[in-house]
Structure formats: C-alpha cells, structure tokens
N, C-alpha and C positions, 0 to 999 in steps of 0.2 A: 541452628536447630538441624532438623533433619532436611528440610527444603534447601538450606544453604549447603549441606553435605552433599546431596543429591546434584544440586546445580555445580558444584566443584568438581565432582567426580565426572559429570557428563562433559563439562567443558574442558576438563584436563587433556584429554586426548587430542582435541582440536588445538589447544593452545600448543602442545608439543610439536604439533605439525606447523604451526605458524612462526615459532621461534626455536632456534637451536640452543639457545643459552639457558641453561637450567636455573640459574640465579634469577635472571630477568622474567623467565616465564612464571616463576612462583609469585613474583610481585605483580605481574600483570594479572594473574589469577586472583590474588587477593584484592586488587584493586576492581576487577570485574565484579566478583561477588559482593563487594561492598557498595558499588554503583548500582547494581541491578535490583536491590531490594527484594530479592525473591522472584523477580519477574523473569520468566523464561523467555517471553518474547523480547524483552530488552537484551537479555544474554544473547539471543539467537541473532538479533538485528546487529549488535556490536560484533558478533564472531563473523556474520557474514561481511560487514563493512571491512573488518581487518583482512579476511581472506582476499576480498576483491581490491584491496589496496586504497580503499576510500579512507581509511584511518590506519595509522601506523600503531603496531602492537606496543611499541615502547613509548608512545606519546600518551600515556593514560591520563594526562592532566587535560587533554584535549577531547576526551570522550564526552559524547553529549550527556547532559545533567538528567534529562527526562525523555521519555519514549518520542514526546512530540517534538524534541529537539533533532531526534532522527529524521521523523517524517520531513520536517522543514529542510534539513540539510540535503536529503535525497532528493526531495522535488526540486530545490534549487539548483542541484548539479544536473538535473535532467531537463529542466526548463527555467533558466534564470530570468528569462525575460517575461515580465507580467503580461505584456500585450499578446505575445504568442500563446501563453496559457489561456487567457481569456478568450481569445479567438478559436484556437484550434481543440483546447482540451476541456475548458469549463463545462460546455454542455454535457459531454459525456459523464464527467464527474458528478455533474449535478444530479443527473438520471440515477447514477449507482447510489449516490449519497440518498437521494429521495426515496428510492425503491426500498433499501433497507433489507434487501433479499436479492437473490440471483435474478439477473435480467437477461431474457432471451437475446442472443446476439442478432438474431433476425430483426426483433423489434428495435434494439439499439441502433442498428444501421438504418432502419426506416426512419427513426426519429431524428437521427443526425445527417440524413442524406448521404450516408457513406456507402462505398463500395466495399468490397471484401478485403481488399488491399489496405484501405484506410483503417478497418477495424483491426487488421492484423499489426499495422504500424502502431496503433495504440496500445494494443496488448503486449507487443514486443517492448515498446519503449517503457511502459509501466508495469512490467513483470513482476516486480517485487511487491506491487500493490494490488495486482489483479489476479483473481483466481478463475481459471476456466473449467466449467464442468459440464456434465451431460446431465440433463434433467431426467426424471423417471420415465418421460415420454421419448427420450432420445434426443430431444433439443438441446444445441449447444447454449450455455449461458455464461455470463461473467458476472463476478461480484467483487466487492472490495475484500481484501484478505483478512481483515481485523475491524471488529467494530471500533476500536480505539481510532483508528484510521478515519473511518466515517464521522466519528464524534470530533476528531480534530479539525477536519475539513470544514464541518458545519457549525463550529463553536462560533457564536455571535460575538464573543469577546474579543475576537480578532487574533486569536493566538496563531492561526494558520496564515495570517498576513495576506500576502497576494494570492494564496491558494485557497483562501475562503470560497466556499460554494453556498448559494442559498438553495435549500431543497424545494422551495417553492417553485424556482425556475425548472428544476428538473422534474418536479411533478407535473407541470404543465406540459413539458416536452413528452414526457413518458405517457401521460393521459391522451395527448392529441394521437400519439403514435398507436397507443392500443385502441383507441376509437377507430382510426383508420384501418387496423386489422380487423376489428369487428365489422365495419362497413364492408370490407372486401369480402369477408366470408358470408354475410348476408346477400350481396350482390350475386355471388356464385351459386347460391341456392335458387 
C-alpha cells in the first residue's frame, strides 16, 4: 500500500549508499520492507545498524524479528555484563522509565549522586536511546527516545531480560530527589 511505497522510496537512497550491488540492494530492500511491517522506527533502527556496521546489509536472515530484538541486541552490545548494568545504569534508566517524560539533568544528577562527567558518559554511551532537550524554561532534560523502549524495559514479562527496570525503584529515587530540590528551595527563602 501507500505506507509500504513511502517506506521503500525513503529507504532506497540509504540502501544505495550501503551497497553498490544493484541486484542485492533490491533483495535487501524487499526484505527490509517485509520485516518492518510498515514501522518507520524499525526501518530507521535497521538502517542505523547497517550503516554503523552492527548488522550486515547482505545478512538479511540475521535481521531482528521485532523492535524489541533491536533493543536487546544494542543494550547487550553496550553493556553485556548484567552486574555492570545493575550497578551503574539501572538507577538512571529506572528514573527515566518511571518519569515517563523528560527529566531535568540537574535532578537526575542529584538523584544519582553524579558529577557532570558521569552524566555525559551515560548520555554518550546510550545516545541511541536518550534524547537531550531544553525545556521551555531553558533547563536541560533527558528522556528515553521512544515509548516502546520504555515499555520494553519495564515489561514485567521479562522480555528485556537483564535490562528490565522496575519503575517503582525509579519513582522512589526521582521523588526523593525532587523532595530534596524542594527543601533546598524552601531553605533558601
């Protein structure tokens, strides 16, 4: 239909840059369109993975079946050790999942006891999953790049495996930090 045609047209120029073989690029493009089921997010993630070298354009049989498979593969490539994820990154992701909206970088740093360099390392490592923005008041914020990533991380069925985060943990950390922020403003007055 029209969505498939639009996707094929949008991806065509990217694919021609990835592979110089006309015959295989058409096969790859057909495979992409079939696998993405009309999801531009899937197509975008697949394209990014091929351009970055994480996946080979010619190995279409190895393309992830679902968007959640992408999330797991990328997280596992970034932090394969469950203990390192739990100790270093779980608290930050639990806050971002629990908040469900952009979080002030200042508040996040307070909640986690981070210095600016710690925050920058986190954002740089997970730049495919994190969006930095300026709030209307000029405050820098961070958020997860897509609600499906938030859903994947917090799905109690265990689909995220070692990357599961409990939003209740994040809510406690976030609420405590917001309370500390509130107290500090009251004391200043």
